C-alpha positions as CSV (number, residue, x, y, z in Angstrom):
1,M,-37.6,-163.9,15.3
2,A,-36.7,-166.9,13.2
3,A,-37.1,-170.3,14.6
4,P,-33.8,-172.1,15.3
5,R,-32.5,-174.5,12.6
6,V,-31.2,-177.0,15.2
7,S,-32.6,-178.3,18.5
8,I,-31.1,-180.9,20.7
9,Q,-33.7,-181.9,23.3
10,T,-35.1,-184.6,25.5
11,A,-38.8,-183.8,24.8
12,D,-40.6,-185.3,21.8
13,F,-41.5,-183.2,18.8
14,D,-44.6,-182.4,16.8
15,V,-43.8,-183.1,13.2
16,A,-46.8,-181.2,11.8
17,A,-46.0,-178.1,13.9
18,E,-42.4,-178.2,12.9
19,I,-43.2,-178.4,9.2
20,A,-45.8,-175.6,9.5
21,A,-43.3,-173.4,11.2
22,L,-40.7,-174.0,8.5
23,R,-43.1,-173.3,5.7
24,A,-44.7,-170.2,7.4
25,Q,-44.3,-166.9,5.5
26,D,-42.5,-168.5,2.6
27,P,-44.7,-168.7,-0.5
28,G,-41.8,-169.9,-2.6
29,V,-41.9,-173.3,-0.9
30,G,-43.1,-175.9,-3.4
31,A,-41.8,-179.0,-1.8
32,V,-41.3,-180.3,1.8
33,C,-39.3,-183.4,2.5
34,S,-39.0,-184.9,5.9
35,F,-37.3,-187.8,7.6
36,I,-38.2,-189.1,11.0
37,G,-36.0,-191.7,12.7
38,T,-37.5,-193.9,15.4
39,V,-36.3,-196.4,18.0
40,R,-36.7,-199.9,16.5
41,D,-36.7,-203.3,18.2
42,R,-33.7,-204.8,16.5
43,N,-30.1,-203.8,15.5
44,D,-27.3,-205.9,14.2
45,G,-29.4,-209.1,14.7
46,S,-30.1,-208.4,18.4
47,A,-33.3,-207.4,20.1
48,V,-33.3,-203.9,21.5
49,S,-35.6,-202.9,24.3
50,A,-34.5,-199.2,24.7
51,M,-31.7,-196.8,23.9
52,E,-30.0,-193.8,25.3
53,L,-28.4,-191.0,23.3
54,E,-25.7,-188.7,24.7
55,H,-24.1,-185.6,23.1
56,Y,-21.6,-182.9,23.8
57,P,-23.7,-179.7,24.3
58,G,-22.6,-176.8,22.2
59,M,-20.3,-179.0,20.0
60,T,-23.3,-181.0,18.7
61,E,-25.3,-178.0,17.7
62,K,-22.3,-176.4,16.0
63,A,-21.6,-179.5,14.0
64,I,-25.2,-179.8,12.8
65,E,-25.3,-176.1,11.9
66,S,-22.2,-176.7,9.8
67,M,-23.9,-179.6,8.0
68,I,-26.9,-177.4,7.3
69,D,-24.6,-174.6,5.9
70,E,-23.1,-177.3,3.6
71,A,-26.5,-178.4,2.4
72,F,-27.4,-174.7,1.5
73,T,-24.1,-174.6,-0.5
74,R,-24.8,-177.8,-2.4
75,F,-28.6,-177.6,-3.0
76,D,-31.1,-174.8,-3.9
77,I,-33.1,-175.1,-0.7
78,R,-35.2,-172.6,1.2
79,G,-35.2,-173.9,4.7
80,V,-34.0,-176.6,7.1
81,R,-35.0,-177.8,10.5
82,V,-33.2,-180.5,12.5
83,I,-34.3,-181.8,15.8
84,H,-32.4,-184.6,17.6
85,R,-33.4,-186.1,20.9
86,V,-31.1,-187.2,23.6
87,G,-31.5,-189.1,26.9
88,P,-33.4,-192.3,27.4
89,L,-35.7,-193.4,24.6
90,Q,-38.2,-196.3,24.4
91,L,-39.2,-198.4,21.4
92,Q,-41.0,-196.5,18.7
93,D,-40.0,-193.1,20.2
94,Q,-39.1,-190.5,17.7
95,I,-35.3,-189.8,17.7
96,V,-34.6,-187.4,14.9
97,L,-36.4,-185.1,12.5
98,V,-35.0,-183.5,9.4
99,V,-37.2,-181.2,7.3
100,V,-36.1,-179.5,4.1
101,T,-38.1,-177.0,2.0
102,S,-37.3,-176.0,-1.5
103,S,-39.1,-174.9,-4.7
104,H,-39.0,-178.4,-6.2
105,R,-39.2,-181.9,-4.8
106,G,-35.9,-183.3,-6.2
107,T,-33.9,-180.8,-4.4
108,S,-35.7,-181.4,-1.1
109,F,-35.2,-185.2,-1.4
110,Q,-31.5,-184.8,-2.1
111,A,-30.8,-182.3,0.6
112,C,-32.8,-184.3,3.2
113,E,-30.9,-187.5,2.4
114,F,-27.6,-185.6,2.4
115,L,-28.3,-184.2,5.9
116,M,-29.2,-187.7,7.2
117,D,-26.1,-189.3,5.8
118,Y,-24.1,-186.5,7.3
119,L,-25.9,-186.7,10.7
120,K,-25.3,-190.5,10.9
121,T,-21.6,-190.2,10.6
122,Q,-20.5,-186.7,11.6
123,A,-22.8,-185.5,14.4
124,P,-21.2,-186.1,17.8
125,F,-23.8,-188.4,19.4
126,W,-23.2,-191.6,21.3
127,K,-25.8,-194.3,21.3
128,K,-26.2,-197.0,23.9
129,E,-28.7,-199.8,23.3
130,R,-30.3,-202.1,25.9
131,T,-30.4,-205.7,24.7
132,P,-31.1,-209.1,26.4
133,D,-27.3,-209.4,26.9
134,G,-27.0,-206.1,28.6
135,E,-26.2,-202.6,27.4
136,R,-23.8,-201.9,24.5
137,W,-22.4,-198.8,22.9
138,V,-23.2,-198.7,19.1
139,D,-20.2,-198.2,16.8
140,A,-20.3,-196.3,13.5
141,R,-21.5,-198.4,10.6
142,V,-19.5,-199.0,7.4
143,A,-22.7,-198.5,5.4
144,D,-23.2,-195.1,6.9
145,D,-19.7,-194.1,6.0
146,A,-20.2,-195.3,2.4
147,A,-23.4,-193.3,2.2
148,L,-21.6,-190.2,3.1
149,E,-18.7,-190.8,0.7
150,R,-21.2,-190.8,-2.3
151,W,-21.5,-187.0,-1.5
152,G,-17.8,-186.7,-1.9
153,I,-17.2,-186.5,1.9
154,R,-14.9,-188.8,3.7
155,S,-16.1,-189.8,7.1
156,S,-14.0,-189.0,10.1
157,N,-14.8,-192.5,11.3
158,S,-12.8,-194.1,8.5
């Protein structure tokens, strides 16, 4: 049975294990590109001590699956794995993993960046940060919308 392409989970993930699983049994893989997003200590000029991510179960997975389908349409890639954590997260915790395999590096880089741009704007996640001034919900960023538009996709946030 093939591993799922998308996982939404509270538990941390093992990057090496995920990459190995995606590469397994595919001798055509010549490139692996990965992106790992982590919880940082600042956002929009404010200190951040923790964050919490919420999602809409079922809808979130479906949206990310659609993004992956679009990546396969646009790029000559061999495999994709996306893991996104939800729930409470502390500084330096891993939040998201995107892994793309292809025959050549350029395609993997492009597809990985495309998927991250898509995830930042189109995936139904809600992020709340804990700051010295209290908790705050994080709005979509104009820069993320602009990054998506370079792929010819208009953000639903615009």
